[in-house]
Steps between C-alpha positions, in 0.01 A plus 500: 500500500315812386635695797854390412458614139352830616797565731745425220310728262503786748870441571606520136266793435666677792839437346387636164359813661793551736806443285457786248453752781788361704738510206392835360736790437380855556277641227678760286366671190674754276322797343703705257545640152795584278521853641328721758208566264455130432524414869227751587286346226557146630411619849176647370413163348504341844184686603341664197352351186310821425484837673337833430787711635878479503755716679811580295828649619846535352710190552777724630293732722510297819358772723195520276463122497515483880211741554308357203489145640241568777294700250504210254382267775213733593396538136521122447746575222825336390820702539689515169818667380591693189804670354499877505452592135323195364244260638687179570405213270428261788266747669322591178429134430378445853263798488337345195478156659323635809267728300605798710271802469671741739863570582631703791849629430696583813782743431557809291602527135875482577449135599192403293497726197204654320585276205467189716168625634385568143586144397282370781219735403515379138412153630159639598596523866404791723793656683539679831838624617596555863818700539659772707800724462711258706473156664353643821219672315435201275468280807248739656296523181488121480389493864220744420382268224454225759236468769565716803731305732544498877869421477789571264827326425802732505813412302813684397420578138851422383552168680299266279622187678288589804173487309425156348424303816261765637300527176282189563401633841438854373300382200266256671425751777452797267789696648678733256879519492639849550858620466737704708875534504724423796480834680208692353132445423376660182216746560273319256535185710422675826211679331341170398542354848335806653220535243403131520531494878733200491510346845807275480795413283755226444854613432697248297876508559737588779630839602751481217201515265263727690627698798337512838429868437279406205357201685386711794308740274276222365165395650531209745801353318628143518840416355601174332868475424775250427875488465462449123227461236463127569452538874266793446279290273503213750418735788205642307361149457563418865380820668191546286419128518455473125374177351774253406297212360660594169795737493631694204877531466668771296844643436546790741701690241261447210244764595276459197458128573460539874237775472298306244543186711376690804188598306439130430558413866246768593245359258535160664514649851845358557845635586829563323860444608825587327823335389805620311410265217804275533464371854216503749586753770535396863219738596263340249599153618414598856148618418444188289605282792310691768180500294544146364447625146490232232319660205679759287477693175820659373472814290719521193699270276871443534717685583251702707437189709759229443439126481698476825247716686213309338648170622570641847134592533400156377716319754307409818800598715477866393481721808563215743763570767737205518764466771813313393727381780849378401600292802804576717751777419822668617649306797230233461615311191251219528618172356858487371601217269636418156647849467162668560367735767126459538448871570643588156288245313186612681562865414583429137181300443290751699623789285402308188153433644474868588587605143248264343215594732572872475504485119156339514337774706534382859623714789812346647660529842818308585608433857855565377647598165866464596718309744321627810372309801152542644354292779205272436284734705608800291416320176151415620442845644603673179272280292213595729580872485499497119160324504636231272248270337729197501839408652756284319819402683775356280761255629745230402475172683770314695563173680783342697505231231574582136238251379171692550402698192208670331261791544226553757263774611367559851192670640346550844138502613515756783337786306433438130538125477273429204634782285858429603465138396346605170797730433741220588307259279543736205871565549633157600427287190634772272815532707579129474409486132700807395809404701465130414549415866332242717152617596493478879150647507310755703542470875367665813754646744509776760795702373489840670453722194205300366350422839477861614427671170128571489473497120521183284863393542736233369864407544662364186801266523631518144755215521762347730824694518651197675424270205755524219245454221259759637787736583634481146166635378489777758839617371360552149322818396260308280373290792479793740284671241291184465446494875388862487272425205340214689429724800367771267277260302371341818416840646309603186314166503406560863336830409319350204 
């Protein structure tokens, strides 16, 4: 009797411990203020309650902020912003809260005025300014204020979008960021490299940012590039193997937020990726999927990072590659009955599933997106070549008799039997419930596309085209959308 009670206790305890994890969304936190000054302040609050030193730059001087971020990390100092002619209210308040004794201003008086410096000094704070006659010289002077490095990061000083994702790597390794333009290296930059005997360098950006002529003049250079700012950021994370246990996400066009967010990522020894603020980019989705990232902090309030992006990151399907296979096509109509062609119904529902999954952050591949025919072998091969995580084939059912009706979902056990059944188990009850059709259940069958697909795979039979009641539903937009919603909801449940 005691053994029986003990088994039951362990069973229910296991359920209690398992269910919250199994049903959990991704973890997403937002850090932001009402403006760039407030956002930098809120970022500072994530890691500092007090500090002896702060680094201050103009909220509009992005070049200064970029080179200042590794310096702030090395000085164990928050990076804060100010307006040019007056110390921003948010920053002034934060300096008091942290009991700051020293401030390093990065940038000359055209960007942080003498009046602003005087206001800081009147707070009883000691000031040091690091500035040059241009951005190249300021970068070098900041580098000289850091410990002598073995490597430098080289960026086009006018392409700010290339900088944020490399800042965490540069900061935690003590590598200063130096500037060049596309075709020419400033003499002050080459002088620093020579004087400090720099042995290697990382060039951030493609040849459209920094030419091969410049690249070849640098010590032992390595280039990291991308087709756009999002892919560049993802490639930095991938190629430098940066930590992704918690990833910071910022708007790739909001440089003040992304630079300050990169400083926070550096402090926590994590990485940063970019979005356009309104929709998570394909490149960011890919790195999320490849690294299985599930813990995020977004930098900035709306509209810098929209609720849509926040919810995409929260959804467990974000970054997953899902292969949608609308059955039949072109000369292969599939079932024909009650004024319906199965191939058309399959494609309509598949497109709706595609739209819903894409809007939620998944990466979608369709075997066909129009009235085209592909063989079963081609469908399976393409799914394999895209390295899809799951395979969903969508069909309408048929029978020689008009009596059979309802919805059913099939799986096969050849490769991913357990996971395939779990996916089918999540989709099938929703399909029958949403369509209000007979629930014919989950069944095992060796249909070609699910038998030979090596990823978890299911074949969904939405309803019987040969049954007048089922067919009447498949003719209606509302029910086709409900079928798509059921497949979508089941897929999300599978990933949870």
